[in-house]
Residue frames relative to the residue before (quaternion, step in Angstrom):
aa qw qx qy qz dx dy dz
X 1.0000 0.0000 0.0000 0.0000 0.00 0.00 0.00
X 0.2883 -0.7812 0.5320 0.1534 3.52 -0.63 1.11
X 0.2697 -0.7547 0.5797 0.1471 3.51 -1.14 0.68
X 0.3995 -0.7242 0.5060 0.2447 3.55 -0.69 1.06
X 0.4795 -0.6638 0.4856 0.3059 3.54 -0.95 0.86
X 0.5338 -0.6240 0.4634 0.3330 3.54 -1.12 0.70
X 0.4499 -0.6794 0.5140 0.2680 3.51 -0.99 0.85
X 0.3046 -0.7466 0.5660 0.1713 3.47 -0.97 0.93
X 0.1448 -0.7936 0.5865 0.0727 3.52 -0.57 1.10
X 0.6053 -0.5412 0.4217 0.4036 3.51 -1.25 0.25
X 0.4862 -0.6454 0.4999 0.3116 3.50 -1.05 0.78
X 0.5056 -0.6516 0.4606 0.3280 3.58 -0.89 0.84
X 0.4989 -0.6626 0.4672 0.3062 3.55 -0.96 0.87
X 0.4488 -0.6748 0.5178 0.2739 3.51 -1.04 0.85
X 0.4886 -0.6436 0.5046 0.3040 3.53 -1.06 0.77
X 0.4543 -0.6799 0.4869 0.3071 3.62 -0.76 0.97
X 0.5136 -0.6592 0.4454 0.3214 3.58 -1.02 0.75
X 0.7677 0.1641 -0.1153 0.6086 3.59 1.23 -0.40
X 0.1758 0.8152 -0.5247 0.1713 3.55 0.09 1.30
X 0.8289 -0.2182 0.1561 0.4910 3.60 -1.20 -0.51
X 0.6313 0.5365 -0.3431 0.4425 3.61 1.00 -0.75
X 0.6813 0.4745 -0.2892 0.4764 3.57 0.95 -0.87
X 0.6009 0.5458 -0.3606 0.4594 3.61 1.08 -0.72
X 0.6645 0.4931 -0.3019 0.4734 3.60 0.96 -0.86
X 0.6352 0.5354 -0.3323 0.4466 3.58 1.03 -0.77
X 0.6078 0.5474 -0.3435 0.4615 3.59 1.09 -0.73
X 0.6549 0.5153 -0.3112 0.4568 3.59 0.93 -0.92
X 0.6675 0.4963 -0.3026 0.4654 3.59 0.92 -0.91
X 0.6140 0.5579 -0.3303 0.4502 3.57 1.06 -0.83
X 0.7200 0.4608 -0.2483 0.4556 3.56 0.83 -1.03
X 0.6311 0.5404 -0.3349 0.4445 3.59 1.18 -0.45
X 0.6481 0.5246 -0.3137 0.4541 3.59 1.20 -0.40
X 0.8129 0.1375 -0.1290 0.5511 3.56 -0.27 1.25
X 0.3498 -0.7180 0.5659 0.2047 3.53 -1.35 0.02
X 0.3633 -0.7071 0.5640 0.2235 3.54 -1.14 0.70
X 0.0105 -0.7906 0.6122 -0.0052 3.59 -0.86 0.94
X 0.5746 -0.5904 0.4406 0.3566 3.55 -1.22 0.49
X 0.0889 0.7698 -0.6264 0.0848 3.54 -1.07 0.87
X 0.3085 -0.8017 0.4855 0.1622 3.60 -0.22 1.29
X 0.6220 0.5640 -0.3389 0.4244 3.60 1.22 -0.25
X 0.6364 0.5089 -0.3380 0.4711 3.59 1.24 -0.08
X 0.6957 -0.4935 0.3239 0.4093 3.59 -1.27 0.41
X 0.7830 0.3294 -0.1597 0.5029 3.57 0.90 -0.93
X 0.5243 -0.6413 0.4109 0.3807 3.59 1.26 -0.15
X 0.7199 0.3529 -0.2362 0.5490 3.59 1.28 0.19
X 0.0050 -0.7850 0.6172 0.0541 3.58 -1.27 0.29
X 0.5352 -0.6069 0.4816 0.3367 3.54 -1.29 0.45
X 0.0019 -0.7592 0.6504 0.0265 3.52 -1.18 0.64
X 0.2992 0.7426 -0.5513 0.2346 3.56 -1.02 0.83
X 0.6892 -0.4583 0.3481 0.4402 3.54 -1.27 -0.14
X 0.6492 -0.5021 0.3899 0.4176 3.55 -1.26 0.31
X 0.6264 0.5438 -0.3345 0.4472 3.57 1.02 -0.77
X 0.6543 0.5073 -0.3135 0.4650 3.59 0.98 -0.82
X 0.6333 0.5281 -0.3250 0.4630 3.56 1.03 -0.82
X 0.6589 0.4991 -0.3122 0.4683 3.59 0.95 -0.87
X 0.6752 0.4971 -0.3027 0.4532 3.60 0.88 -0.91
X 0.6453 0.5125 -0.3239 0.4647 3.58 0.98 -0.81
X 0.6503 0.5051 -0.3142 0.4724 3.58 0.97 -0.80
X 0.6386 0.5269 -0.3208 0.4600 3.59 1.01 -0.82
X 0.6461 0.5124 -0.3236 0.4639 3.61 0.94 -0.83
X 0.6572 0.5145 -0.3201 0.4482 3.55 0.93 -0.89
X 0.7081 0.4771 -0.2734 0.4429 3.57 0.74 -1.05
X 0.7552 0.4184 -0.2199 0.4541 3.60 0.86 -0.90
X 0.8275 0.2636 -0.0962 0.4864 3.59 0.97 -0.81
X 0.8013 0.3413 -0.1649 0.4628 3.61 1.01 -0.62
X 0.5565 0.6404 -0.3983 0.3486 3.60 1.07 -0.59
X 0.7114 0.4543 -0.2768 0.4592 3.61 0.72 -1.02
X 0.6662 0.4892 -0.3298 0.4562 3.68 0.85 -0.79
X 0.6819 0.4794 -0.3037 0.4615 3.59 0.94 -0.80
X 0.5818 0.5475 -0.3605 0.4815 3.58 1.14 -0.61
X 0.6726 0.4977 -0.2847 0.4677 3.56 0.93 -0.94
X 0.6250 0.5487 -0.3377 0.4407 3.57 0.99 -0.81
X 0.6732 0.4940 -0.2925 0.4660 3.58 0.83 -0.99
X 0.6609 0.5117 -0.3018 0.4585 3.57 0.89 -0.99
X 0.6710 0.5194 -0.2950 0.4393 3.61 0.86 -0.99
X 0.6726 0.4972 -0.3010 0.4580 3.58 0.94 -0.90
X 0.6366 0.5197 -0.3372 0.4593 3.59 0.93 -0.82
X 0.7165 0.4536 -0.2558 0.4642 3.59 0.85 -0.99
X 0.6681 0.5226 -0.3158 0.4253 3.61 0.88 -0.93
X 0.7841 0.3161 -0.1543 0.5113 3.57 0.87 -1.00
X 0.3937 -0.7507 0.4513 0.2788 3.57 1.38 0.12
X 0.3091 0.7676 -0.4982 0.2590 3.56 0.96 0.92
X 0.1505 0.8170 -0.5330 0.1606 3.53 0.79 1.09
X 0.4303 -0.6903 0.5207 0.2593 3.54 -1.08 0.75
X 0.4094 -0.6949 0.5345 0.2527 3.55 -1.13 0.70
X 0.7594 0.3837 -0.1922 0.4891 3.57 1.21 -0.36
X 0.7416 0.3518 -0.2050 0.5332 3.60 1.28 -0.16
X 0.4931 -0.6172 0.5185 0.3271 3.55 -1.14 0.62
X 0.6693 -0.5217 0.3404 0.4049 3.56 -1.19 0.57
X 0.6677 0.5134 -0.3148 0.4376 3.60 0.82 -0.94
X 0.6673 0.4854 -0.3048 0.4756 3.58 0.98 -0.82
X 0.6380 0.5221 -0.3281 0.4612 3.59 0.97 -0.78
X 0.6344 0.5341 -0.3127 0.4631 3.56 1.02 -0.90
X 0.6844 0.4828 -0.2846 0.4665 3.60 0.86 -0.99
X 0.6449 0.5276 -0.3141 0.4551 3.58 0.97 -0.84
X 0.6792 0.4816 -0.2883 0.4730 3.58 0.92 -0.92
X 0.6396 0.5165 -0.3267 0.4664 3.57 0.96 -0.80
X 0.6239 0.5412 -0.3263 0.4598 3.59 1.06 -0.73
X 0.6459 0.5068 -0.3121 0.4781 3.56 1.02 -0.83
X 0.6317 0.5355 -0.3269 0.4553 3.58 1.01 -0.83
X 0.6203 0.5389 -0.3401 0.4573 3.59 1.03 -0.75
X 0.6425 0.5349 -0.3164 0.4483 3.56 1.00 -0.88
X 0.7480 0.3875 -0.1987 0.5008 3.59 1.02 -0.85
X 0.3926 0.7796 -0.4449 0.2005 3.58 1.26 -0.20
X 0.6978 0.5088 -0.2809 0.4186 3.61 0.88 -0.91
X 0.5826 0.6247 -0.3672 0.3681 3.60 1.20 -0.35
X 0.5269 0.5889 -0.4334 0.4334 3.59 1.23 -0.12
X 0.1605 -0.7954 0.5816 0.0573 3.57 -0.91 1.01
X 0.3373 -0.7790 0.4952 0.1850 3.63 -0.21 1.25
X 0.5981 0.6040 -0.3579 0.3865 3.59 1.10 -0.63
X 0.6353 0.5463 -0.3272 0.4370 3.56 1.22 -0.39
X 0.4190 -0.7561 0.4209 0.2749 3.56 1.33 0.12
X 0.4896 0.6092 -0.4669 0.4138 3.56 1.00 0.81
X 0.5213 -0.6465 0.4521 0.3254 3.55 -1.07 0.66
X 0.4907 -0.6642 0.4806 0.2951 3.54 -0.96 0.88
X 0.5553 0.6112 -0.3845 0.4125 3.58 1.16 -0.62
X 0.6893 0.4652 -0.2829 0.4779 3.60 0.85 -0.95
X 0.6568 0.5227 -0.3138 0.4437 3.58 0.92 -0.90
X 0.7158 0.4397 -0.2654 0.4733 3.59 0.75 -0.99
X 0.6054 0.5489 -0.3549 0.4541 3.58 1.08 -0.61
X 0.6515 0.4994 -0.3101 0.4796 3.57 1.04 -0.78
X 0.6064 0.5477 -0.3489 0.4589 3.59 1.03 -0.74
X 0.6713 0.5032 -0.2896 0.4608 3.57 0.90 -0.98
X 0.6717 0.4954 -0.3079 0.4568 3.60 0.82 -0.93
X 0.6565 0.5216 -0.3087 0.4490 3.56 0.93 -0.92
X 0.6620 0.5062 -0.3057 0.4605 3.57 0.94 -0.89
X 0.6782 0.4989 -0.2917 0.4540 3.59 0.86 -0.94
X 0.6496 0.5060 -0.3094 0.4756 3.56 1.01 -0.82
X 0.6189 0.5438 -0.3331 0.4586 3.56 1.08 -0.75
X 0.6467 0.5108 -0.3123 0.4725 3.58 0.99 -0.84
X 0.6460 0.5286 -0.3163 0.4509 3.55 0.98 -0.89
X 0.6436 0.5247 -0.3125 0.4613 3.58 1.00 -0.85
X 0.6662 0.5074 -0.2980 0.4581 3.57 0.92 -0.94
X 0.6385 0.5189 -0.3195 0.4700 3.57 1.01 -0.80
X 0.6512 0.5194 -0.3222 0.4499 3.57 0.94 -0.88
X 0.6559 0.5039 -0.3081 0.4700 3.56 0.97 -0.85
X 0.6725 0.5148 -0.3000 0.4389 3.55 0.89 -0.94
X 0.7126 0.4263 -0.2481 0.4989 3.57 1.02 -0.75
X 0.3520 -0.7845 0.4528 0.2359 3.58 1.39 0.07
X 0.2311 0.7700 -0.5551 0.2136 3.54 0.84 0.95
X 0.2746 -0.7548 0.5764 0.1503 3.53 -0.92 0.94
X 0.0801 0.8090 -0.5723 0.1081 3.55 0.24 1.30
X 0.4846 -0.6580 0.4790 0.3205 3.56 -1.13 0.52
X 0.7691 -0.3953 0.2428 0.4396 3.56 -1.33 0.20
X 0.7201 0.4551 -0.2575 0.4562 3.57 0.82 -0.96
X 0.6959 0.4528 -0.2861 0.4783 3.61 1.20 -0.21
X 0.7151 -0.5477 0.2080 0.3813 3.55 1.19 0.67
X 0.7713 0.4662 -0.2906 0.3213 3.58 0.27 -1.24
X 0.7445 0.4160 -0.2566 0.4548 3.57 0.53 -1.13
X 0.6084 0.5668 -0.3358 0.4425 3.56 1.21 -0.54
X 0.7413 0.4207 -0.2117 0.4783 3.56 1.17 -0.45
X 0.3445 0.7305 -0.5151 0.2869 3.57 1.17 0.41
X 0.4336 -0.7097 0.4962 0.2493 3.52 -1.01 0.80
X 0.1829 0.7669 -0.5862 0.1864 3.56 -0.02 1.31
X 0.6118 -0.5780 0.3855 0.3780 3.59 -1.08 0.67
X 0.6805 0.4972 -0.3071 0.4421 3.58 0.96 -0.80
X 0.6764 0.4669 -0.3013 0.4833 3.60 1.22 -0.17
X 0.5950 0.5666 -0.3526 0.4479 3.55 1.25 0.38
X 0.3055 -0.7058 0.6108 0.1883 3.53 -0.99 0.89
X 0.0597 -0.7590 0.6447 0.0693 3.59 -0.94 0.79
X 0.2036 -0.7867 0.5723 0.1099 3.57 -0.66 1.09
X 0.2823 -0.7428 0.5854 0.1607 3.55 -0.74 1.08
X 0.0592 -0.8584 0.5093 -0.0131 3.53 -0.16 1.31
X 0.2958 0.7646 -0.5186 0.2428 3.58 1.21 0.42
X 0.8388 0.1236 -0.1081 0.5192 3.54 -0.69 1.06
X 0.6749 0.4682 -0.3008 0.4846 3.63 1.22 0.03
X 0.3520 -0.6670 0.6133 0.2346 3.52 -1.10 0.80
X 0.2973 -0.8183 0.4629 0.1665 3.56 0.02 1.34
X 0.6480 0.5268 -0.3175 0.4492 3.53 0.96 -0.89
X 0.6594 0.5072 -0.2943 0.4705 3.57 0.97 -0.92
X 0.6437 0.5297 -0.3178 0.4517 3.59 0.99 -0.85
X 0.6971 0.4682 -0.2769 0.4670 3.59 0.81 -1.00
X 0.6416 0.5045 -0.3339 0.4715 3.59 0.96 -0.76
X 0.6441 0.5287 -0.3179 0.4524 3.57 1.07 -0.76
X 0.6315 0.5263 -0.3267 0.4664 3.55 1.05 -0.78
X 0.6491 0.5235 -0.3137 0.4541 3.57 0.93 -0.93
X 0.6803 0.4770 -0.2961 0.4712 3.61 0.86 -0.93
X 0.6568 0.5162 -0.3187 0.4478 3.61 0.99 -0.76
X 0.6222 0.5232 -0.3303 0.4797 3.57 1.09 -0.71
X 0.6366 0.5218 -0.3245 0.4660 3.59 0.99 -0.84
X 0.6609 0.4990 -0.3034 0.4713 3.59 0.98 -0.85
X 0.6110 0.5523 -0.3307 0.4607 3.55 1.05 -0.81
X 0.6703 0.4997 -0.2878 0.4670 3.59 0.98 -0.87
X 0.6681 0.4945 -0.3020 0.4668 3.57 1.11 -0.64
X 0.7775 0.4100 -0.1811 0.4411 3.55 0.92 -1.00
X 0.7486 0.3958 -0.2077 0.4898 3.61 1.14 -0.52
X 0.4473 -0.6302 0.5547 0.3084 3.51 -1.32 0.37
X 0.0307 -0.8203 0.5692 -0.0475 3.54 -0.46 1.22
X 0.4630 -0.6437 0.5080 0.3364 3.55 -1.17 0.45
X 0.7400 -0.4449 0.2695 0.4265 3.57 -1.29 0.31
X 0.6759 0.4970 -0.3051 0.4506 3.60 0.89 -0.90
X 0.6453 0.5265 -0.3235 0.4492 3.59 1.00 -0.78
X 0.6218 0.5275 -0.3279 0.4771 3.57 1.11 -0.69
X 0.6609 0.5087 -0.3054 0.4596 3.56 0.89 -0.95
X 0.6847 0.4799 -0.2818 0.4706 3.57 0.88 -0.95
X 0.6233 0.5441 -0.3345 0.4512 3.59 1.03 -0.78
X 0.6660 0.4945 -0.2997 0.4712 3.58 0.93 -0.87
X 0.6503 0.5095 -0.3129 0.4685 3.58 0.99 -0.83
X 0.6509 0.5304 -0.3145 0.4428 3.57 0.96 -0.87
X 0.6793 0.4809 -0.3035 0.4638 3.58 0.89 -0.89
X 0.6166 0.5358 -0.3458 0.4616 3.56 1.08 -0.70
X 0.6726 0.4819 -0.2955 0.4775 3.60 0.95 -0.83
X 0.6814 0.4954 -0.2972 0.4494 3.59 0.89 -0.91
X 0.6402 0.5288 -0.3281 0.4504 3.58 1.04 -0.73
X 0.7497 0.2843 -0.2009 0.5629 3.62 1.22 -0.34
X 0.1629 0.8635 -0.4694 0.0867 3.58 1.19 0.54
X 0.6367 0.5808 -0.3538 0.3635 3.59 0.93 -0.84
X 0.7192 0.4396 -0.2632 0.4692 3.58 1.01 -0.75
X 0.6107 0.5494 -0.3633 0.4396 3.59 1.25 0.06
X 0.4845 0.6411 -0.4542 0.3847 3.58 1.23 -0.02
X 0.5142 -0.7078 0.3993 0.2741 3.54 -0.97 0.82
X 0.5806 0.6006 -0.3793 0.3978 3.62 1.21 -0.18
X 0.7189 -0.4649 0.2446 0.4552 3.56 0.57 1.25
X 0.6389 -0.5692 0.3055 0.4176 3.55 1.09 0.83
X 0.4508 0.6893 -0.4688 0.3193 3.61 1.16 0.32
X 0.4492 -0.6931 0.4864 0.2849 3.62 -0.67 1.04
X 0.7124 0.4435 -0.3352 0.4283 3.54 -1.09 0.77
X 0.5073 0.5997 -0.4499 0.4251 3.57 1.23 -0.01
X 0.2462 -0.8027 0.5185 0.1622 3.59 -1.15 0.09
X 0.5976 0.5517 -0.3763 0.4437 3.56 1.12 0.65
X 0.1258 -0.7702 0.6230 0.0529 3.53 -0.96 0.97
X 0.3409 -0.6713 0.6007 0.2689 3.58 -1.09 0.57
X 0.4360 -0.7352 0.4516 0.2559 3.59 -0.44 1.23
X 0.7518 0.4411 -0.2345 0.4303 3.51 0.75 -1.05
X 0.5515 0.5649 -0.3963 0.4686 3.57 1.23 -0.38
X 0.6533 0.4934 -0.3033 0.4876 3.57 1.00 -0.87
X 0.6493 0.5148 -0.3184 0.4605 3.56 0.95 -0.83
X 0.6206 0.5331 -0.3392 0.4643 3.57 1.09 -0.68
X 0.6011 0.5383 -0.3426 0.4811 3.58 1.04 -0.78
X 0.6678 0.5182 -0.3041 0.4394 3.57 0.87 -0.99
X 0.6696 0.4985 -0.3051 0.4583 3.56 0.92 -0.86
X 0.6490 0.5136 -0.3191 0.4617 3.59 1.02 -0.80
X 0.7047 0.4831 -0.2600 0.4498 3.57 0.97 -0.88
X 0.7826 0.3602 -0.1682 0.4790 3.59 1.00 -0.81
X 0.2794 -0.7625 0.5149 0.2745 3.60 1.22 -0.57
X 0.4874 0.6315 -0.4510 0.4002 3.61 1.15 0.60
X 0.4883 -0.6333 0.4990 0.3340 3.54 -1.25 0.37
X 0.7305 -0.4573 0.2792 0.4233 3.57 -1.28 0.33
X 0.6634 0.5209 -0.3150 0.4352 3.59 0.90 -0.90
X 0.6719 0.4942 -0.3014 0.4621 3.60 0.90 -0.86
X 0.6217 0.5346 -0.3400 0.4605 3.59 1.06 -0.74
X 0.6820 0.4931 -0.2919 0.4544 3.58 0.87 -0.97
X 0.6351 0.5200 -0.3309 0.4656 3.59 1.02 -0.72
X 0.6764 0.4868 -0.2840 0.4743 3.58 0.97 -0.88
X 0.6098 0.5902 -0.3407 0.4046 3.57 1.11 -0.68
X 0.5426 0.6439 -0.3998 0.3621 3.58 1.16 -0.60
X 0.5857 0.6035 -0.3566 0.4069 3.56 1.11 -0.68
X 0.7856 0.3744 -0.1593 0.4662 3.56 1.02 -0.83
X 0.4864 0.6898 -0.4266 0.3251 3.59 1.25 -0.20
X 0.6133 0.5650 -0.3424 0.4328 3.57 1.06 -0.76
X 0.6037 0.5689 -0.3473 0.4372 3.57 1.04 -0.80
X 0.6623 0.5129 -0.2989 0.4571 3.57 0.91 -0.97
X 0.6778 0.5062 -0.2969 0.4429 3.59 0.85 -0.97
X 0.6620 0.5045 -0.3106 0.4591 3.59 0.97 -0.84
X 0.7003 0.4705 -0.2793 0.4584 3.58 0.83 -0.95
X 0.6248 0.5280 -0.3510 0.4558 3.58 1.05 -0.65
X 0.6273 0.5315 -0.3282 0.4651 3.60 1.03 -0.80
X 0.6818 0.5026 -0.2811 0.4511 3.55 0.99 -0.90
X 0.6348 0.5694 -0.3234 0.4102 3.56 1.21 -0.53
X 0.6034 0.5587 -0.3664 0.4354 3.59 1.20 -0.37
């Protein structure tokens, strides 16, 4: 008597830890209460609202956002190996999560960007900043490809964007969308694809990459901090990244001309 082999079905897809439900929870959280300026707080802002709004906001955080945000911070630390040389993992995790809470209100749902991408960029930027400070404090003489010396804050290592007469947000969003279209419509080599994906990820979170304490509206980028992001995301060396970038420089020049 023959036995029919068991049919192999597709494994059910795992629910993402930060999906549409969490995106909606972020919107509801931000709608409860109002942010006002307060120079006595760490970020210069604080929530104000009714007791009911405070309770509801806390309930949303504990039931729907705490676990996903914990997972986000943990995943970024482990994926990009952004471990502190001076802090235990648990302390680094708690410190980073605390910083994310301080910056939480700066996400603007009206801009149609996912909070997952925005908050992930905030976390990466903060962790990289801590790594840079630790490297400087320990006076490590690392070469360019090993992070430290490439991230020194020198005037010649700063991009300044002249935004007179330009809608900067519109320009950057346009560049990101054009790069995505270029990747869909053109035949690209492997490095160009990797760099294109990294560029769009950075551009989609551009506001938190400005050097003015992550405050939107600044106009200075640290070149080498961005390059460090690119290297972490692509696993390519500096030369390969710059070669692949040539594919996308024309897009920037064209869109900037059209913005005037």
